[in-house]
C-alpha positions as CSV (number, residue, x, y, z in Angstrom):
1,X,0.0,0.0,0.0
2,X,1.3,3.5,-0.8
3,X,1.7,5.8,2.2
4,X,0.0,9.1,2.0
5,X,2.4,12.1,2.0
6,X,2.0,14.7,4.7
7,X,0.3,17.8,3.2
8,X,-2.2,20.5,3.9
9,X,-5.2,20.5,1.8
10,X,-8.6,22.2,1.6
11,X,-11.5,20.4,3.2
12,X,-12.7,17.4,1.3
13,X,-16.3,16.8,0.2
14,X,-18.6,14.6,2.3
15,X,-18.4,11.6,0.0
16,X,-16.2,8.5,0.5
17,X,-12.5,8.7,-0.2
18,X,-11.3,5.2,-1.1
19,X,-8.1,3.8,0.4
20,X,-5.0,4.6,-1.5
21,X,-3.9,1.4,-3.1
22,X,-2.0,0.2,-6.2
23,X,-4.1,1.2,-9.2
24,X,-5.7,-1.8,-11.0
25,X,-4.9,-3.4,-14.3
26,X,-7.6,-2.8,-16.9
27,X,-8.9,-2.4,-20.4
28,X,-10.7,0.7,-21.7
29,X,-13.4,1.4,-24.3
30,X,-15.1,4.6,-25.5
31,X,-17.7,5.5,-28.0
32,X,-18.2,9.0,-29.5
33,X,-21.6,9.4,-31.2
34,X,-22.5,13.0,-31.9
35,X,-25.5,12.4,-34.1
36,X,-27.5,9.5,-32.5
37,X,-27.9,7.8,-29.1
38,X,-25.4,5.2,-28.1
39,X,-26.5,1.7,-27.8
40,X,-25.3,0.5,-24.4
41,X,-25.1,-3.1,-25.7
42,X,-22.2,-2.0,-28.0
43,X,-20.2,-0.8,-25.0
44,X,-21.0,-4.0,-23.1
45,X,-19.8,-6.1,-26.0
46,X,-16.6,-4.2,-26.1
47,X,-16.0,-4.6,-22.4
48,X,-16.8,-8.4,-22.6
49,X,-14.1,-8.7,-25.3
50,X,-11.6,-7.2,-22.8
51,X,-12.6,-9.5,-19.9
52,X,-9.1,-11.0,-19.7
53,X,-7.7,-7.5,-19.0
54,X,-10.1,-7.0,-16.1
55,X,-12.3,-9.8,-14.9
56,X,-13.4,-8.3,-11.5
57,X,-15.5,-5.4,-12.5
58,X,-17.0,-3.6,-15.5
59,X,-17.7,0.1,-15.3
60,X,-19.7,2.4,-17.6
61,X,-20.3,6.1,-17.8
62,X,-22.6,8.0,-20.1
63,X,-22.1,11.7,-20.7
64,X,-25.1,13.9,-19.7
65,X,-25.6,14.9,-23.3
66,X,-25.6,11.3,-24.5
67,X,-22.9,11.7,-27.1
68,X,-20.1,9.8,-25.3
69,X,-19.9,6.5,-23.4
70,X,-16.8,5.4,-21.5
71,X,-16.1,1.8,-20.3
72,X,-13.5,0.1,-18.1
73,X,-12.7,-3.4,-17.1
74,X,-10.9,-4.0,-13.8
75,X,-8.6,-6.5,-12.4
76,X,-8.4,-5.5,-8.7
77,X,-4.9,-5.7,-7.4
78,X,-6.0,-4.9,-3.8
79,X,-8.9,-2.6,-3.3
80,X,-11.8,-3.3,-5.6
81,X,-13.9,-0.2,-4.7
82,X,-11.0,2.1,-5.0
83,X,-10.3,1.0,-8.5
84,X,-13.8,1.7,-10.0
85,X,-13.7,3.5,-13.3
86,X,-14.6,5.5,-15.3
87,X,-14.1,8.3,-12.8
88,X,-16.4,11.4,-13.1
89,X,-15.7,14.7,-11.5
90,X,-18.0,16.1,-8.7
91,X,-20.3,17.7,-11.2
92,X,-20.6,14.7,-13.5
93,X,-19.7,16.7,-16.6
94,X,-16.2,15.3,-17.0
95,X,-15.0,11.7,-16.7
96,X,-11.9,9.6,-17.5
97,X,-11.1,5.9,-18.2
98,X,-7.5,4.9,-17.8
99,X,-5.4,1.9,-18.6
100,X,-2.0,1.9,-16.9
101,X,-0.1,3.6,-14.2
102,X,1.2,7.1,-13.4
103,X,4.3,7.5,-11.2
104,X,4.9,10.3,-8.8
105,X,1.2,11.2,-8.9
106,X,0.9,11.9,-5.2
107,X,2.7,15.2,-5.5
108,X,0.5,16.2,-8.4
109,X,-2.6,15.3,-6.3
110,X,-1.4,17.4,-3.4
111,X,-0.8,20.4,-5.6
112,X,-4.3,20.1,-7.2
113,X,-5.9,19.8,-3.8
114,X,-4.1,23.0,-2.8
115,X,-5.8,24.6,-5.9
116,X,-9.2,23.5,-4.7
117,X,-9.8,20.3,-6.7
118,X,-11.8,17.6,-4.9
119,X,-10.8,14.0,-5.1
120,X,-13.3,11.2,-4.8
121,X,-10.9,8.3,-4.9
122,X,-7.3,7.4,-3.9
123,X,-6.5,6.5,-7.5
124,X,-3.8,8.0,-9.6
125,X,-6.2,8.0,-12.6
126,X,-8.2,10.8,-11.0
127,X,-5.1,13.0,-11.0
128,X,-5.1,12.9,-14.8
129,X,-8.8,14.0,-14.9
130,X,-8.2,17.1,-12.8
131,X,-4.8,17.9,-14.2
132,X,-6.3,18.0,-17.7
133,X,-9.0,20.4,-16.5
134,X,-6.2,22.6,-15.1
135,X,-3.7,22.5,-17.9
136,X,-5.4,21.0,-21.0
137,X,-3.1,19.0,-23.2
138,X,-0.1,20.4,-21.4
139,X,-0.9,18.1,-18.5
140,X,0.9,15.3,-20.4
141,X,4.3,16.9,-19.7
142,X,3.7,16.2,-16.0
143,X,2.5,12.6,-16.4
144,X,5.1,9.9,-16.0
145,X,4.4,6.2,-16.6
146,X,2.8,3.6,-18.9
147,X,-0.7,4.8,-19.8
148,X,-3.5,5.2,-22.3
149,X,-6.7,7.1,-21.4
150,X,-9.8,8.7,-22.8
151,X,-11.5,11.7,-21.2
152,X,-14.7,13.5,-22.0
153,X,-15.4,17.1,-21.2
154,X,-19.2,17.8,-21.5
155,X,-18.8,21.6,-21.1
156,X,-16.3,21.8,-24.0
157,X,-17.9,18.9,-25.9
158,X,-14.5,17.5,-26.5
159,X,-13.0,14.1,-26.2
160,X,-9.3,13.9,-25.3
161,X,-7.2,10.7,-25.6
162,X,-3.5,10.2,-25.0
163,X,-0.9,7.4,-25.0
164,X,2.4,7.1,-23.2
165,X,5.6,8.1,-24.8
166,X,6.8,4.7,-26.0
167,X,3.4,3.0,-26.5
168,X,3.6,0.5,-23.7
169,X,-0.1,0.8,-23.1
170,X,-2.1,0.2,-26.3
171,X,-4.9,2.5,-27.6
172,X,-6.7,1.8,-30.9
173,X,-9.6,3.6,-32.6
174,X,-11.8,3.4,-35.6
175,X,-14.6,5.4,-37.2
176,X,-17.6,3.5,-38.4
177,X,-21.2,4.5,-39.3
178,X,-20.9,8.0,-37.9
179,X,-19.4,6.9,-34.6
180,X,-15.8,6.7,-33.3
181,X,-14.8,3.8,-31.2
182,X,-11.8,3.4,-28.9
183,X,-10.4,0.3,-27.1
184,X,-7.3,-1.3,-25.7
185,X,-7.5,-4.1,-28.3
186,X,-8.9,-4.5,-31.8
187,X,-11.1,-7.4,-30.8
188,X,-13.1,-5.0,-28.6
189,X,-13.6,-2.7,-31.6
190,X,-14.9,-5.6,-33.6
191,X,-17.2,-6.5,-30.8
192,X,-18.6,-3.0,-30.9
193,X,-19.5,-3.3,-34.5
194,X,-16.4,-2.1,-36.4
195,X,-16.0,-4.3,-39.5
196,X,-13.3,-7.0,-39.1
197,X,-11.3,-6.7,-42.4
198,X,-7.7,-7.1,-43.4
199,X,-5.8,-4.0,-44.4
200,X,-4.0,-5.4,-47.4
201,X,-1.6,-2.5,-47.7
202,X,-0.5,-3.1,-44.0
203,X,-0.2,-6.8,-44.7
204,X,2.0,-6.0,-47.7
205,X,4.2,-3.9,-45.5
206,X,4.4,-6.5,-42.8
207,X,5.4,-9.1,-45.4
208,X,8.5,-7.0,-45.7
209,X,8.9,-6.9,-42.0
210,X,7.8,-3.2,-41.8
211,X,5.4,-2.0,-39.3
212,X,4.4,1.6,-40.0
213,X,3.6,4.0,-37.1
214,X,-0.1,4.3,-36.3
215,X,-1.2,1.3,-38.5
216,X,-2.6,-2.1,-37.6
217,X,-3.3,-5.1,-39.8
218,X,-7.0,-4.2,-39.8
219,X,-8.7,-1.9,-42.3
220,X,-9.9,1.3,-40.6
221,X,-8.3,0.5,-37.3
222,X,-5.6,2.9,-36.2
223,X,-3.3,3.1,-33.3
224,X,-2.8,6.4,-31.5
225,X,0.9,6.7,-31.9
226,X,3.2,6.8,-28.8
227,X,3.8,10.3,-27.5
228,X,0.6,11.6,-29.2
229,X,-2.8,12.9,-28.1
230,X,-6.1,13.1,-29.9
231,X,-8.9,15.6,-29.6
232,X,-12.4,14.9,-31.1
233,X,-15.4,17.1,-31.1
234,X,-17.6,19.3,-33.2
235,X,-14.5,20.6,-35.0
236,X,-13.5,17.1,-36.1
237,X,-10.6,14.8,-35.1
238,X,-7.0,16.1,-34.6
239,X,-3.9,14.2,-33.5
240,X,-0.7,16.0,-32.3
241,X,2.6,14.9,-30.9
242,X,3.5,15.9,-27.3
243,X,6.8,14.1,-26.9
244,X,9.5,12.5,-29.2
245,X,12.6,10.5,-28.6
246,X,15.2,13.3,-27.8
247,X,18.0,12.3,-30.2
248,X,20.5,15.1,-30.5
249,X,21.9,16.4,-33.8
250,X,25.1,14.7,-34.9
251,X,27.0,18.0,-34.7
252,X,26.0,18.4,-31.1
253,X,27.3,15.0,-29.9
254,X,30.3,15.3,-27.6
255,X,32.9,12.6,-27.0
256,X,31.6,10.4,-24.2
257,X,32.9,11.1,-20.7
258,X,32.1,7.5,-19.6
259,X,32.6,7.8,-15.8
260,X,30.5,10.9,-15.4
261,X,27.9,9.8,-17.9
262,X,27.5,6.4,-16.2
263,X,27.1,8.0,-12.8
264,X,24.4,10.4,-14.0
265,X,22.6,7.6,-15.8
266,X,22.8,5.3,-12.9
267,X,20.9,7.6,-10.6
268,X,18.0,7.9,-13.1
269,X,17.8,4.1,-13.7
270,X,17.7,3.5,-10.0
271,X,14.9,6.1,-9.7
272,X,13.0,4.6,-12.5
273,X,13.1,1.2,-10.8
274,X,12.2,2.6,-7.4
275,X,9.1,4.3,-8.8
276,X,7.8,1.0,-10.3
277,X,8.3,-1.1,-7.2
278,X,4.7,-1.9,-5.9
279,X,3.6,-1.4,-2.3
280,X,3.8,-4.0,0.3
281,X,0.1,-5.1,-0.1
282,X,0.8,-6.4,-3.6
283,X,2.3,-9.7,-4.7
284,X,4.9,-9.0,-7.4
285,X,8.0,-10.3,-9.0
286,X,10.4,-10.0,-11.8
287,X,11.2,-11.6,-15.2
288,X,14.9,-12.6,-15.4
289,X,16.9,-13.7,-18.5
290,X,20.6,-14.1,-18.9
291,X,21.0,-10.5,-20.2
292,X,22.0,-7.1,-19.0
293,X,18.6,-5.5,-19.0
294,X,16.5,-7.8,-16.8
295,X,19.6,-8.4,-14.6
296,X,19.8,-4.6,-14.1
297,X,16.3,-4.4,-12.8
298,X,16.8,-7.5,-10.5
299,X,20.1,-6.2,-9.2
300,X,18.7,-2.8,-8.3
301,X,15.6,-4.3,-6.7
302,X,17.7,-6.5,-4.4
303,X,21.0,-4.7,-3.9
304,X,19.7,-1.1,-3.8
305,X,16.3,-1.6,-2.1
306,X,16.7,-4.9,-0.3
307,X,13.6,-6.6,-1.7
308,X,13.6,-10.4,-2.1
309,X,10.8,-11.3,-4.5
310,X,10.2,-14.2,-6.8
311,X,11.9,-14.1,-10.2
312,X,10.8,-16.1,-13.3
313,X,12.7,-17.3,-16.3
314,X,11.9,-19.4,-19.4
315,X,13.8,-22.6,-20.0
316,X,13.9,-23.9,-23.5
317,X,15.0,-27.4,-24.4
318,X,17.3,-26.2,-27.1
319,X,20.6,-25.0,-25.4
320,X,21.3,-22.6,-28.3
321,X,18.2,-20.6,-27.2
322,X,18.1,-21.2,-23.5
323,X,19.4,-18.6,-21.0
324,X,18.1,-20.2,-17.8
325,X,21.5,-21.3,-16.6
326,X,22.8,-17.8,-16.6
327,X,19.6,-16.5,-15.0
328,X,20.0,-19.2,-12.3
329,X,23.6,-18.0,-11.5
330,X,22.4,-14.4,-11.4
331,X,19.6,-15.2,-9.1
332,X,21.9,-17.1,-6.8
333,X,24.3,-14.2,-6.6
334,X,21.4,-11.8,-5.8
335,X,19.8,-14.2,-3.3
336,X,16.6,-14.5,-5.4
337,X,14.3,-17.5,-5.6
338,X,14.2,-18.3,-9.4
339,X,11.2,-20.1,-10.9
340,X,12.1,-21.9,-14.1
341,X,9.2,-22.1,-16.5
342,X,9.8,-25.0,-18.8
343,X,8.7,-24.3,-22.3
344,X,8.9,-27.6,-24.3
345,X,7.7,-27.8,-27.9
346,X,4.3,-29.2,-27.0
347,X,3.6,-26.4,-24.5
348,X,4.6,-23.8,-27.1
349,X,2.4,-25.4,-29.7
350,X,-0.5,-25.4,-27.2
351,X,0.0,-21.7,-26.4
352,X,0.5,-20.6,-30.0
353,X,-3.2,-19.8,-30.9
354,X,-3.8,-17.9,-27.7
355,X,-0.6,-15.8,-28.0
356,X,-1.5,-14.7,-31.6
357,X,-5.2,-13.9,-30.7
358,X,-4.1,-11.8,-27.7
359,X,-1.2,-10.0,-29.5
360,X,-3.3,-9.5,-32.7
361,X,-0.3,-9.6,-34.9
362,X,1.7,-11.9,-37.1
363,X,4.7,-13.6,-35.6
364,X,7.7,-15.3,-37.2
365,X,9.0,-16.9,-34.0
366,X,7.3,-18.6,-31.1
367,X,8.8,-16.2,-28.5
368,X,5.4,-14.7,-27.7
369,X,4.1,-18.2,-26.9
370,X,7.0,-18.6,-24.5
371,X,6.3,-15.2,-22.8
372,X,2.6,-16.3,-22.5
373,X,3.7,-19.4,-20.6
374,X,5.9,-17.3,-18.4
375,X,3.0,-14.9,-17.5
376,X,0.6,-17.7,-16.9
377,X,2.9,-19.2,-14.4
378,X,3.4,-15.9,-12.6
379,X,-0.3,-15.4,-12.4
380,X,-0.9,-18.9,-11.2
381,X,1.5,-18.2,-8.4
382,X,-0.6,-15.2,-7.3
383,X,1.4,-12.4,-8.8
384,X,-0.3,-9.3,-10.1
385,X,2.7,-7.1,-11.1
386,X,6.1,-8.0,-12.7
387,X,9.1,-5.7,-13.4
388,X,10.8,-6.5,-16.7
389,X,13.8,-5.3,-18.6
390,X,12.4,-4.5,-22.1
391,X,13.4,-1.3,-23.9
392,X,17.1,-0.8,-23.2
393,X,18.2,-2.2,-26.6
394,X,16.3,0.7,-28.3
395,X,18.1,3.4,-26.4
396,X,21.6,1.8,-26.2
397,X,21.8,0.0,-29.5
398,X,21.7,-3.6,-28.2
399,X,20.9,-5.4,-31.4
400,X,23.5,-5.9,-34.1
401,X,21.1,-5.1,-36.9
402,X,20.6,-1.6,-35.5
403,X,23.9,-0.7,-37.0
404,X,24.3,0.6,-40.6
405,X,24.2,-1.9,-43.4
406,X,26.8,-2.2,-46.2
407,X,27.6,0.8,-48.5
408,X,26.8,-1.4,-51.5
409,X,23.2,-0.9,-50.6
410,X,23.4,2.6,-52.0
411,X,23.3,1.1,-55.5
412,X,20.7,-1.6,-54.8
413,X,17.5,-1.0,-56.8
414,X,15.2,-1.7,-53.9
415,X,17.2,0.3,-51.4
416,X,18.8,3.2,-53.2
417,X,15.9,5.6,-52.6
418,X,15.9,5.0,-48.8
419,X,19.7,5.1,-48.7
420,X,19.8,8.5,-50.2
421,X,16.9,9.8,-48.1
422,X,18.4,8.5,-44.8
423,X,22.1,9.1,-45.7
424,X,22.7,5.3,-45.2
425,X,20.6,2.2,-44.6
426,X,20.1,0.5,-41.2
427,X,20.9,-3.2,-41.5
428,X,17.5,-4.2,-40.1
429,X,15.6,-2.0,-42.5
430,X,17.5,-3.0,-45.6
431,X,17.4,-6.7,-44.7
432,X,13.6,-6.5,-44.1
433,X,13.0,-5.0,-47.5
434,X,15.1,-7.6,-49.3
435,X,13.5,-10.5,-47.5
436,X,10.1,-9.2,-48.3
437,X,10.9,-9.0,-52.0
438,X,11.7,-12.7,-51.9
439,X,8.3,-13.4,-50.3
440,X,6.3,-11.6,-52.9
441,X,5.8,-14.9,-54.8
442,X,3.8,-16.2,-51.8
443,X,1.2,-13.4,-52.0
444,X,-1.9,-14.0,-54.0
445,X,-2.0,-13.0,-57.7
446,X,-4.3,-10.2,-56.8
447,X,-1.9,-8.9,-54.2
448,X,1.0,-9.1,-56.5
449,X,-0.9,-7.2,-59.2
450,X,-1.9,-4.5,-56.7
451,X,1.4,-4.0,-55.0
452,X,3.9,-5.3,-57.5
453,X,5.0,-1.8,-58.5
454,X,4.8,-0.4,-54.9
455,X,8.0,0.6,-53.2
456,X,7.5,-0.8,-49.6
457,X,10.4,1.3,-48.3
458,X,9.0,4.6,-49.6
459,X,5.5,3.6,-48.2
460,X,7.1,2.9,-44.8
461,X,9.2,6.1,-44.6
462,X,6.4,8.3,-45.7
463,X,4.8,7.7,-42.3
464,X,7.7,9.5,-40.5
465,X,8.6,13.1,-39.9
466,X,12.1,12.5,-41.3
467,X,13.0,16.2,-41.6
468,X,12.2,16.9,-38.0
469,X,13.2,13.6,-36.2
470,X,15.9,11.9,-38.3
471,X,17.7,14.5,-40.5
472,X,21.2,15.5,-39.4
473,X,21.4,12.7,-36.8
474,X,24.1,10.1,-36.5
475,X,23.4,7.0,-38.7
476,X,23.0,4.8,-35.7
477,X,20.6,7.2,-34.1
478,X,18.5,7.3,-37.2
479,X,18.3,3.5,-37.1
480,X,17.4,3.6,-33.4
481,X,14.6,6.1,-34.0
482,X,13.0,4.3,-36.9
483,X,13.2,1.0,-35.0
484,X,11.7,2.4,-31.8
485,X,8.8,4.1,-33.6
486,X,8.0,1.0,-35.6
487,X,9.2,-2.4,-34.5
488,X,9.3,-1.6,-30.8
489,X,6.0,0.2,-30.6
490,X,4.0,-1.9,-33.1
491,X,5.4,-5.3,-32.5
492,X,7.7,-6.0,-29.6
493,X,5.8,-4.2,-26.9
494,X,2.6,-5.9,-28.1
495,X,3.8,-9.5,-28.9
496,X,6.3,-9.8,-26.0
497,X,4.6,-7.3,-23.6
498,X,1.1,-6.1,-23.1
499,X,-0.6,-8.7,-25.3
500,X,0.7,-11.8,-23.6
501,X,0.9,-10.3,-20.1
502,X,-2.6,-8.9,-20.0
503,X,-3.8,-12.2,-21.5
504,X,-2.8,-13.7,-18.2
505,X,-4.1,-10.7,-16.1
506,X,-0.5,-9.6,-15.3
507,X,0.6,-6.0,-15.2
508,X,4.2,-5.4,-16.4
509,X,6.3,-2.4,-15.6
510,X,9.2,-1.3,-17.7
511,X,11.8,0.9,-15.9
512,X,14.2,1.0,-18.8
513,X,11.6,2.8,-20.9
514,X,11.2,5.6,-18.4
515,X,11.2,8.7,-20.4
516,X,13.2,10.8,-18.0
517,X,15.9,8.2,-17.8
518,X,16.0,8.1,-21.6
519,X,16.3,11.9,-21.8
520,X,19.3,11.7,-19.5
521,X,20.7,8.8,-21.6
522,X,20.7,10.7,-24.8
523,X,22.0,13.9,-23.1
524,X,25.1,12.2,-21.6
525,X,25.7,9.3,-24.1
526,X,27.9,11.2,-26.5
527,X,28.9,10.1,-29.9
528,X,28.2,6.5,-30.9
529,X,31.3,4.4,-31.7
530,X,32.4,4.6,-35.4
531,X,32.5,0.8,-35.7
532,X,30.3,-2.0,-34.4
533,X,31.6,-3.1,-31.0
534,X,32.0,-6.7,-29.9
535,X,30.1,-5.9,-26.7
536,X,27.1,-3.6,-27.1
537,X,25.4,-1.2,-24.6
538,X,28.7,0.0,-23.2
539,X,27.3,3.0,-21.4
540,X,24.5,1.0,-19.8
541,X,26.8,-1.7,-18.7
542,X,29.1,0.7,-16.9
543,X,26.2,2.7,-15.4
544,X,24.7,-0.5,-13.8
545,X,28.0,-2.3,-13.1
546,X,27.4,-2.4,-9.3
547,X,24.2,-4.5,-9.9
548,X,25.6,-7.0,-12.4
549,X,27.6,-10.2,-12.0
550,X,30.8,-10.4,-14.0
551,X,29.3,-13.0,-16.3
552,X,26.4,-10.7,-17.3
553,X,28.6,-7.6,-17.5
554,X,31.0,-9.2,-19.9
555,X,28.4,-11.3,-21.8
556,X,27.3,-10.8,-25.4
557,X,23.8,-9.8,-26.3
558,X,21.4,-12.7,-27.0
559,X,18.1,-11.7,-28.5
560,X,15.1,-13.5,-27.0
561,X,13.9,-16.1,-29.4
562,X,12.2,-19.5,-29.1
563,X,13.9,-22.4,-30.8
564,X,12.9,-22.7,-34.5
565,X,10.2,-25.3,-35.2
566,X,12.5,-27.0,-37.7
567,X,14.9,-28.1,-35.0
568,X,12.4,-30.9,-34.3
569,X,11.3,-32.2,-37.7
570,X,8.8,-34.7,-36.2
571,X,7.8,-32.5,-33.2
572,X,4.4,-30.9,-32.3
573,X,5.4,-27.4,-33.5
574,X,6.1,-28.4,-37.0
575,X,2.9,-30.5,-37.0
576,X,0.9,-27.5,-35.8
577,X,2.5,-25.4,-38.5
578,X,1.7,-28.0,-41.1
579,X,-1.9,-28.2,-39.9
580,X,-2.4,-24.5,-40.4
581,X,-0.6,-24.4,-43.8
582,X,-3.0,-27.2,-45.0
583,X,-6.1,-25.7,-43.4
584,X,-9.1,-24.2,-45.1
585,X,-8.2,-21.0,-43.3
586,X,-5.2,-20.6,-45.6
587,X,-7.3,-21.0,-48.6
588,X,-9.6,-18.3,-47.3
589,X,-6.8,-15.7,-46.7
590,X,-7.4,-13.1,-49.3
591,X,-3.7,-12.2,-49.7
592,X,-2.1,-15.7,-49.6
593,X,-1.1,-17.9,-52.5
594,X,-2.0,-21.2,-50.7
595,X,-0.5,-23.6,-53.2
596,X,2.8,-21.7,-53.2
597,X,2.9,-21.7,-49.4
598,X,2.2,-25.5,-49.3
599,X,5.1,-26.1,-51.7
600,X,7.3,-23.9,-49.5
601,X,6.3,-26.0,-46.5
602,X,7.0,-29.2,-48.3
603,X,10.4,-28.0,-49.2
604,X,11.4,-27.1,-45.6
605,X,13.4,-30.3,-45.2
606,X,15.6,-29.4,-48.1
607,X,16.5,-25.9,-46.7
608,X,19.3,-25.2,-44.3
609,X,21.0,-22.3,-42.5
610,X,19.6,-18.8,-43.0
611,X,17.4,-19.9,-45.9
612,X,15.6,-22.4,-43.6
613,X,15.1,-19.8,-40.9
614,X,13.7,-17.3,-43.4
615,X,11.3,-19.9,-44.9
616,X,10.2,-20.8,-41.4
617,X,9.5,-17.2,-40.4
618,X,7.5,-16.7,-43.5
619,X,5.3,-19.8,-42.9
620,X,4.8,-18.8,-39.3
621,X,3.5,-15.4,-40.3
622,X,1.0,-16.8,-42.7
623,X,0.0,-19.4,-40.1
624,X,-0.5,-16.5,-37.7
625,X,-2.8,-14.9,-40.2
626,X,-4.8,-18.1,-40.4
627,X,-5.3,-18.0,-36.6
628,X,-6.4,-14.4,-36.7
629,X,-8.7,-15.1,-39.6
630,X,-10.5,-17.8,-37.7
631,X,-10.7,-16.0,-34.4
632,X,-12.0,-12.6,-35.7
633,X,-13.8,-13.7,-38.9
634,X,-11.7,-11.3,-41.0
635,X,-12.7,-10.6,-44.6
């Protein structure tokens, strides 16, 4: 339970003030209908589709004028009553529904009370309601955390929605039949009547491994981009950016003063972890791999704050992909009880469908199924909150493919345009485009005819403010920015984060995506190295050196991946993949060449090395599409 801070405040109104507890996990919905009454059944159907995000309570609020409805599903961490949402103000003219968590909100509440605002709950979510009334969109500068919310102001007849700076909390919306719908997941939009249809242009882009900002796989369904807010009212819909990744200009980059930079960064990382440690009334733990990022969080929790909480790691049967031994040694050094979650092939196969339905995306590796098993175990053990290490690779260039690709790409017909535009080509971006070109033959004849002359790289880059955010930056920084605003926000945080964690009613907190820590990191980091180092994330490693074992500090980066299905030719994963490839669902996919895909599957045994891995990733993405097609009735 959080302790109340001492403060002087104006007298409070004579209605209940709920106990101040850890805010609940949840899902949110909203409907804006300016021209006709809202059918309450639509809101109920959307909330039912988000039951897994909040099985304990469903809340509804209808604006006095009838043009807006807000919904909320609650998973009570401690105090059920204190978590009831949507939260109206005392006059009933304004209300908010929030998914996520604000940190440092107590000081904001105290200041608002001093200014005469009356609080009906002990929830951090109510702070955002009153802070917006006080400051308008400028309130977002004061909010720190992982959040998405929708707020209605009846007096201004304006809907206001916002999403956190990195997109940890999802928020989707769609316009249909004169109404605008909002929800934490696309399945809730479909349940409220938004047509479930594939966006074939988005599918074309994703076949090239490209995930453009603000897009989803579904026609008419958009994401509110990270670091953006939306206003909607009589004047129409408007979207604006309130924060962006603070990458400095290349000419302003100093040489790195590693000792001083590490010390400054260490303080901010410790603070980011401290803010996310739940109160004593909450059962919580940590996810731990063999890498620097999760070990940093675990080391700070134990060595800096003295907490001893359960940690969880995945154990794969394939030693090339298993990090559990390193995690076990780290846990032993920190005095943590480590729970190994065994993820054999049959368990991954059983979890595959659920992982894809909950993440609502196409996957080329079974890593999300493994994370789902991890979250299920943590939830079965009674945990409500976990701290994780995601996000550091996007700030400190942890992946090898974030470095620039070969200069020869400047003359490649598929890459030359982007190379000139960006002043170089990130390895991940150029490689994605080239792999996608090879997969064009697996798209349906209609898709090939429609997109055969389309440049996927141009289509992707057109979604970015290149002049404002990328121009005049160091080549590695350009790569980091494009990756964070596409792959991280649209895929990794969904498929390895919110999607699989909320499917198990677990809330994850990500200290290494704390925006204030990231602002410090870019301010002190200095100039990136001219050549790709053998050991990545040098600044981060030195900043958190007191919390790492020698093994982790000196270890190479290993991206989290599940073992390829082809490692077990007669195993359940390849069998499940074959079932999907030969299913009627594949025939029904409007963008797939089913015979070509079946020939590719039949030839898997003849492939090897990178060619085999590429073929397997492609088949798994199409298999994922089959699962989504069946689950949502997509057309």
